[in-house]
N, C-alpha and C positions, 0 to 999 in steps of 0.2 A: 472371450475375445474383447478387446477394447473397441468401443463404438466410436465412429467418426465424430469429430466436432463440427458444428455448423456455426459459421460466423454470421452474425446479424448486424450488418453495417448501419442500419438506420438507428438502432438503439445501442450500438457498440457493446454487445455482450456475446458471450459464448455459452452455448448450452450443450449438454449431452442428452439426446432425445429421450432416453428412458429414465433418467434420474429426476429426482425432485430438487436437484441442485442447480443453481444458476450463478454465473459470474457476471457481475454488472458493475458499472462505475459507482464510486462512493457517492452517497447522498448525506448532507449535513445531519439528517435525522439518525444516521448510523453512529455518530461519534461517541455517544455514551456507552452503547453496547460494545463497540470496538475498544474503547478505553478499558472497559471491564475485562475483555478478553486479553488485552495486553497485560493488565494487572495479574490475572490468573496465571499467565505464562511467565511472570516475572520479567516482562519486557518493557515496563513503563519506568525506565530508569531516568529519563530526561523529559519531564512533562512539557518543557518548552518546545521540544522537537518531536515528541510522540503523542502529546495530549490532544484533547478535543479541538482546541483552537488551531494547533499545528495541522491537524487533519484537514480543517477547512482551508487553510492556506495552501496546502499541498494540492488539494483538489482543484483549486483555481489557477494553479501554475501551468502554463502552456507546455513546458518541457517535462512535465511529470505525468505518471500514470498512477491511479489509485483505484484498485478493484476490490470488490467485496464478494465473498462467497455467501450465498443465501441458500438456506436449506429449509424447506417447508415454510417459506415466507419470512424467515428470521436470519439476520446476519450472524454468520458463525466464523468468519475469518476475513483476513485482509492481506493485501500485498501492495506495496508502493515503491516507487523508485523514479528515476529520471534518465533522460538522454539529452545531453547538451549539444549534440552535433558531432561530438568527438568521443566522449566517454559515456557509457551507460552503466548504471548501477541499480541493483535491487537493494533497497535500504531495509525493508522490513517485510516479514511474512509471519503471520500469527493465526492460529486456528484454535477455537475454543477447545480446551482439553477434553470436554465431554463429547465433542463432535469429531474428534480425530479418527482417522482410519476410514473415513467416508469418501476420501479422494478430493476433499476441498483444497488441500495444499497443492496437490498435483495440478488440479484445474486452475488454481490461481497462478502458479508458476507458468503453465502453458499459455495463459492469457497474457501475462506480462511479456513472455518471450515473443508471442505473436505481435504485440504492440511494438516492441523494439525492432523486430524484423521489418515490420511495415514502415517504421521511421528510418530504416537504413543503418541501424547500429551494427558496426562490424564485430564488436565483442560486447560482453556484459560481465560485470563483476557483481559480487554479492557480499553483503556484510554478514559474517557468520560468527558463531561462538564455537568453542571446542566441541560442545555437545551437538551442534547443528551441522557441522561440516560434512558428516557422513551422509546426511539427508541430501545436501546439495551435490555431492559426488554422483548420486544417482542420475542427475540431469547433465552430467558431463563437466561440471565445474571442477577446477583444479586449484589446489592451495598455492597462493603466491607468497613470496618472502617479503610481505609488507605489513605494516601496522597502521591503524587509523588512530588519529589523535583528534581531540575536540577542544575548541576554545569557545566559551560562552560569551556572547556579545551583548546580551541583555541581562538585567538583574532578574533573579529567580521569580519575583512576584510581579514583574512588568507584564501588563496585558498587551499582547502583540496583535490581538484581533478581537473584535466583538463578534466574531464568527459570521453568522449569516442572518439575514433579514429578508423576508419574502415580500414582494410587492407584486401581486398577481402571479404571473408565471415567471417573473424576472428574479433572478438570484443576485443579491447585492452583497459583496463582502467588504467589510470595513477594515482598513489596515491602519489602526491607530497605534503606531509604534513610535515612541519618542526616539529622536535621533541624538546620538552623542556628538558633542562638539569636539573639534580637534584641539 
């Protein structure tokens, strides 16, 4: 039988009491391990939006969620998305191929859905591929007759962020992004 989840509001994580798995917010130290997981799952197609600097930008965005599954103290998966007050979307879910079937993906999805419900999202969409759509159907998602398109606004080698720098307990994110003139 499935064990109940316990929300931990002070640290914003969800745990299943008997597992060695925990779902927690992203930390900048996770970015290289998570990038490796994306690469292993062939999901690092656009480093500007999925790479390490993008991860730091997403984690600092107030309308976004970014959770990490940690097993035995190591990051093994991630989920991220956002809710703008009208539309909610899960942009990415990825679990280390060697750590799949431990329930990390399910726990990540449940954490994301809990965050979206707490924020008042009436619906949520998810970005899927042909091979991942059946996974999402298990959670009640239905295929929509839409397609997603992408326009790149920055040059591929443009640094969009210096990522993070710590000053004591304070996290500072630098957003050094050149602006295009009209």
